[in-house]
C-alpha positions in Angstrom: 23.9 -58.5 -95.2 22.3 -55.1 -96.0 19.6 -55.8 -93.3 22.1 -56.7 -90.7 24.3 -53.5 -91.3 21.0 -51.5 -90.8 20.1 -53.2 -87.5 23.7 -52.5 -86.2 23.6 -48.8 -87.1 20.3 -48.6 -85.4 21.5 -50.4 -82.2 24.7 -47.9 -81.8 22.5 -44.8 -82.5 20.3 -45.9 -79.4 23.2 -46.5 -77.3 24.6 -42.9 -78.4 21.3 -41.4 -77.6 21.1 -43.1 -74.0 24.6 -42.1 -73.1 23.8 -38.4 -74.1 20.7 -38.6 -71.7 22.9 -39.4 -68.5 23.6 -36.7 -65.9 26.9 -35.8 -65.0 27.4 -36.1 -61.3 27.0 -32.9 -59.2 29.7 -32.3 -56.5 27.0 -30.5 -54.1 24.6 -33.3 -54.3 27.4 -35.8 -53.5 27.8 -33.8 -50.1 30.8 -31.5 -50.9 30.9 -27.9 -50.4 33.0 -25.0 -51.0 32.7 -23.7 -47.5 35.4 -24.3 -44.8 34.6 -26.3 -41.6 35.8 -24.8 -38.7 35.7 -28.0 -36.8 37.9 -29.8 -39.5 41.4 -31.1 -38.6 44.4 -29.9 -40.5 44.6 -32.1 -43.9 41.2 -33.4 -43.0 39.4 -32.8 -46.1 38.4 -35.0 -49.1 38.2 -33.2 -52.6 35.5 -33.8 -55.2 37.1 -35.6 -58.1 34.9 -33.5 -60.4 35.8 -30.2 -59.2 38.5 -29.8 -56.5 36.9 -26.4 -55.5 34.5 -28.5 -53.5 35.5 -30.7 -50.3 34.0 -32.2 -47.4 35.6 -32.9 -44.1 36.4 -36.6 -43.2 38.5 -36.2 -40.3 37.2 -33.7 -37.3 39.7 -31.8 -34.9 38.7 -33.5 -31.7 40.0 -30.4 -29.6 38.3 -28.0 -31.5 34.9 -29.9 -30.8 35.7 -29.7 -27.1 37.0 -33.1 -26.5 40.0 -33.5 -24.4 42.3 -36.3 -23.3 41.6 -35.9 -19.5 40.3 -38.8 -17.4 36.8 -38.5 -16.7 35.8 -41.7 -15.5 35.7 -40.6 -11.7 33.4 -37.9 -12.1 31.4 -38.3 -15.4 28.4 -40.4 -15.7 28.1 -40.3 -19.7 31.4 -40.0 -21.6 31.3 -39.6 -25.4 34.4 -40.5 -27.3 35.6 -38.2 -30.4 35.0 -40.4 -33.6 38.4 -39.2 -35.0 40.3 -40.2 -32.2 38.6 -42.0 -29.3 41.7 -40.9 -26.9 39.7 -37.5 -26.8 36.5 -37.4 -24.7 33.8 -35.5 -23.8 31.5 -35.6 -20.7 28.0 -35.4 -21.4 26.3 -36.0 -17.9 28.4 -35.0 -14.8 28.3 -37.6 -12.1 27.4 -35.5 -9.0 29.1 -35.8 -5.7 27.6 -33.1 -3.8 28.0 -32.5 -0.1 25.6 -30.3 2.3 26.8 -27.0 2.2 27.8 -27.2 -1.4 27.0 -24.2 -3.7 24.8 -25.3 -6.4 25.2 -23.9 -9.7 22.8 -23.1 -12.7 24.7 -25.8 -14.9 23.8 -28.6 -12.4 27.4 -28.8 -10.7 28.1 -28.3 -7.4 31.5 -27.4 -5.4 32.8 -25.7 -1.9 31.9 -22.3 -1.2 35.8 -21.7 -1.3 35.8 -22.5 -5.0 33.4 -19.8 -6.2 34.7 -16.6 -7.8 33.0 -14.2 -10.1 35.9 -15.0 -12.7 34.9 -18.7 -13.2 31.5 -18.1 -15.2 29.6 -20.1 -12.5 26.2 -18.7 -11.6 25.2 -20.0 -7.8 21.6 -20.6 -7.4 21.4 -22.3 -4.2 23.1 -24.4 -1.4 22.8 -28.2 -0.9 20.9 -29.3 2.2 20.1 -32.8 1.6 22.0 -35.8 -0.3 21.1 -39.2 -1.2 23.0 -41.8 -3.3 26.6 -40.6 -2.3 25.6 -37.1 -3.3 24.7 -37.8 -6.9 21.2 -36.7 -5.8 19.8 -34.4 -3.2 17.8 -31.1 -2.6 18.9 -27.2 -2.8 17.6 -24.1 -1.1 17.6 -20.9 -3.0 20.0 -18.1 -2.0 17.2 -15.6 -0.8 13.7 -15.3 0.8 10.9 -14.9 -2.0 8.7 -11.7 -1.4 6.4 -9.3 -3.0 5.4 -5.7 -2.9 2.5 -4.7 -0.7 -1.1 -5.5 -2.6 0.9 -6.9 -5.6 1.4 -10.3 -6.8 4.8 -12.1 -6.6 7.1 -11.1 -9.4 9.3 -13.8 -10.8 11.4 -11.4 -12.6 12.3 -9.5 -9.3 11.9 -12.3 -6.8 13.9 -10.6 -4.0 13.4 -7.0 -4.7 10.5 -6.8 -2.3 9.4 -5.3 1.2 6.7 -8.1 2.3 6.9 -11.9 3.0 4.4 -14.4 1.2 1.0 -15.6 2.6 0.5 -19.4 2.6 -3.0 -18.3 1.1 -6.1 -20.5 0.6 -7.4 -19.5 4.2 -10.5 -21.2 5.2 -10.0 -23.6 2.2 -8.9 -27.3 2.3 -6.5 -28.4 -0.6 -8.5 -31.5 -1.6 -5.6 -33.9 -2.4 -3.1 -32.8 0.3 -3.1 -34.9 3.6 -4.2 -33.1 6.5 -1.8 -33.5 9.6 -4.4 -31.8 12.1 -2.0 -32.4 15.3 1.7 -32.9 16.2 0.6 -36.3 17.4 -0.4 -37.1 13.6 3.1 -35.9 12.3 5.1 -37.9 14.9 5.2 -41.3 13.3 5.3 -40.2 9.6 8.4 -37.9 10.5 10.5 -40.4 12.5 9.9 -42.8 9.6 10.5 -40.2 7.0 7.2 -40.9 5.4 7.4 -39.5 1.8 4.2 -37.5 2.2 5.8 -35.4 4.6 9.1 -35.2 2.4 7.9 -34.5 -0.9 7.4 -30.8 -1.4 7.6 -31.1 -5.0 4.5 -33.4 -5.0 2.6 -31.1 -2.6 3.4 -28.0 -4.8 2.0 -29.8 -7.6 -1.3 -30.8 -6.0 -1.8 -27.3 -4.4 -1.6 -25.8 -8.0 -3.7 -28.4 -9.6 -6.4 -27.7 -7.0 -9.2 -25.4 -8.4 -9.3 -23.2 -5.2 -12.6 -21.6 -3.7 -15.4 -21.6 -5.8 -16.4 -18.0 -5.3 -13.8 -15.7 -3.9 -15.3 -12.2 -3.1 -12.0 -10.2 -3.0 -10.6 -8.2 -5.8 -7.0 -9.0 -7.4 -5.8 -5.5 -5.9 -6.6 -6.4 -2.3 -4.3 -8.2 0.4 -7.3 -10.5 1.1 -7.1 -11.6 -2.3 -3.8 -13.3 -1.9 -4.8 -14.6 1.7 -8.0 -16.4 0.6 -8.1 -16.8 -3.1 -4.7 -18.2 -4.2 -2.0 -20.3 -3.0 0.4 -17.5 -3.0 3.6 -19.2 -1.3 3.3 -22.4 -3.6 2.6 -20.3 -6.7 5.7 -18.0 -6.1 7.9 -20.9 -5.6 6.7 -22.6 -9.0 7.1 -19.3 -10.9 10.5 -18.6 -9.3 13.6 -18.7 -11.2 17.0 -17.5 -10.2 18.1 -13.9 -11.3 20.8 -13.9 -13.9 19.4 -17.5 -15.2 17.5 -17.9 -18.3 13.7 -18.5 -17.7 13.7 -21.4 -19.9 16.7 -22.9 -18.4 16.1 -26.7 -18.2 17.7 -27.3 -15.0 17.0 -24.6 -12.7 14.4 -22.2 -14.8 10.8 -21.6 -14.3 9.0 -24.7 -12.8 11.8 -26.4 -11.3 11.5 -25.0 -7.9 8.7 -25.9 -5.2 7.7 -25.0 -1.8 9.6 -27.6 0.5 7.5 -29.9 2.7 7.4 -29.9 6.7 10.0 -32.7 6.7 12.1 -31.0 4.1 12.3 -28.0 6.4 13.4 -30.1 9.3 16.3 -31.5 7.0 17.0 -27.9 6.3 17.5 -27.0 10.0 19.1 -30.3 11.0 17.1 -32.9 13.0 17.5 -36.2 14.9 14.0 -37.4 14.1 14.3 -40.3 16.5 14.2 -37.7 19.2 11.1 -35.8 18.3 8.0 -36.0 20.9 4.7 -34.5 20.8 3.5 -31.5 22.4 -0.3 -32.2 21.6 -1.7 -28.9 20.1 -3.7 -27.6 17.0 -3.3 -23.8 17.5 -0.7 -21.5 16.1 2.0 -19.9 18.2 2.8 -23.2 20.0 6.1 -24.9 19.2 8.1 -27.9 19.9 11.8 -28.3 19.4 12.4 -32.0 20.3 15.0 -33.3 18.0 16.2 -30.2 16.8 20.1 -29.9 16.2 20.6 -27.0 13.9 23.8 -28.3 12.3 22.6 -28.1 8.7 21.0 -24.8 9.3 24.6 -23.5 10.4 26.3 -25.0 7.5 23.8 -23.4 5.0 24.2 -20.1 6.6 28.2 -20.2 6.7 27.8 -20.9 2.9 25.5 -18.0 2.1 27.1 -15.5 4.1 30.6 -16.7 2.4 29.1 -16.2 -1.0 27.8 -12.8 -0.1 31.2 -11.8 1.2 32.4 -12.9 -2.3 30.2 -10.6 -4.1 26.9 -12.7 -4.6 24.7 -10.0 -3.6 21.6 -12.1 -3.5 22.8 -14.6 -1.0 21.3 -13.9 2.4 21.3 -16.2 5.4 18.0 -18.1 6.8 16.0 -15.5 8.8 15.3 -16.0 12.1 11.5 -16.2 11.5 8.7 -19.0 10.9 9.1 -20.5 7.3 6.2 -21.7 5.5 6.1 -25.5 4.4 4.0 -27.0 1.7 2.1 -29.5 4.4 -1.2 -28.6 5.4 -2.8 -28.9 8.9 -6.5 -27.7 7.9 -8.3 -25.3 6.0 -6.9 -22.6 8.3 -3.5 -23.7 9.3 -0.2 -25.1 7.8 3.1 -26.4 9.1 6.5 -24.9 9.2 9.6 -24.2 11.2 10.6 -21.4 13.7 14.2 -21.1 12.2 15.8 -19.6 15.6 15.6 -22.8 17.4 14.1 -25.1 15.1 10.9 -25.3 16.6 8.0 -27.3 15.0 4.6 -25.7 14.6 1.9 -24.3 12.4 0.6 -20.8 11.4 -2.5 -19.4 10.0 -2.8 -19.3 6.3 -3.5 -15.6 6.2 -0.1 -14.6 7.9 2.9 -13.5 5.8 5.8 -15.5 6.6 9.5 -16.0 4.8 9.4 -18.8 1.9 12.5 -20.3 0.5 12.1 -22.2 -2.8 13.7 -25.8 -2.9 14.9 -27.9 -5.9 15.6 -31.5 -6.6 18.7 -32.7 -8.3 
């Protein structure tokens, strides 16, 4: 009996010792905090049973989180519903329905030019000139010709503050991966059929910039000849471009998102009936052909640009009545473009400086 009592005493002593070693739960480790949550609904807190000064939100305020009760099904592609109340929703991806002539904004929305005002917080960066998929995708031209100071490289921080147009560059050099359309006859069928090779300025710009260029360029970087012969100035400028008043790293319209439009894209910008294009058979510059040119898109684009300017967007300028560079190559000395006054198709020597507009796909 004495031995049994000894064992019981020993057992209870061990249990008591084990209980003394247990750690009391801590509110912070359980996810509670003493801080207020600005997005928590009224009476939305749960309090820690060990210390009521600690709490955590279990019911968020949908309106404070930016959710609304409006119906978004007609214009939103990806709708997120509030966890606390699924009658509230938020649009993660806007379902665009852009039209030619719409203003395109830095937040990847578009709208009629009459919608724009300085007070609505929108930053206009371009005008829509081509649409597909019922306006959900398309192409944008920026608001102003790019330029440079004489004997200076293109400055992306001041893309419009200039007195000179841009050279195509790489004169006497053939970009290896670009298709050479060395006569108007060679462009006829591809233009009529909208061959992707003549309608892919983004791809062209990427190929131009990936090319290593001339092995030995004898001109110094402080000379005009350097920009004419040694680098692809027009393609590089459009790639480096980002609109004023927009962050350089903007994932939609920032640096690296823009490109030099292709020959076919310039036709889209002007407005063309490709079925009516004929051939004029020439390979020298200053010879142009306007068969198929309509000019309706150019007129719409310029109307939007002039209206934006009248509403206080100082950077908005109509397309110039000059020859515009494309990213489509003719030969080692020539590249294609559009004569904007009448939409004439033609080519020009790469060492000439001509207006450039940057394009963007959405």
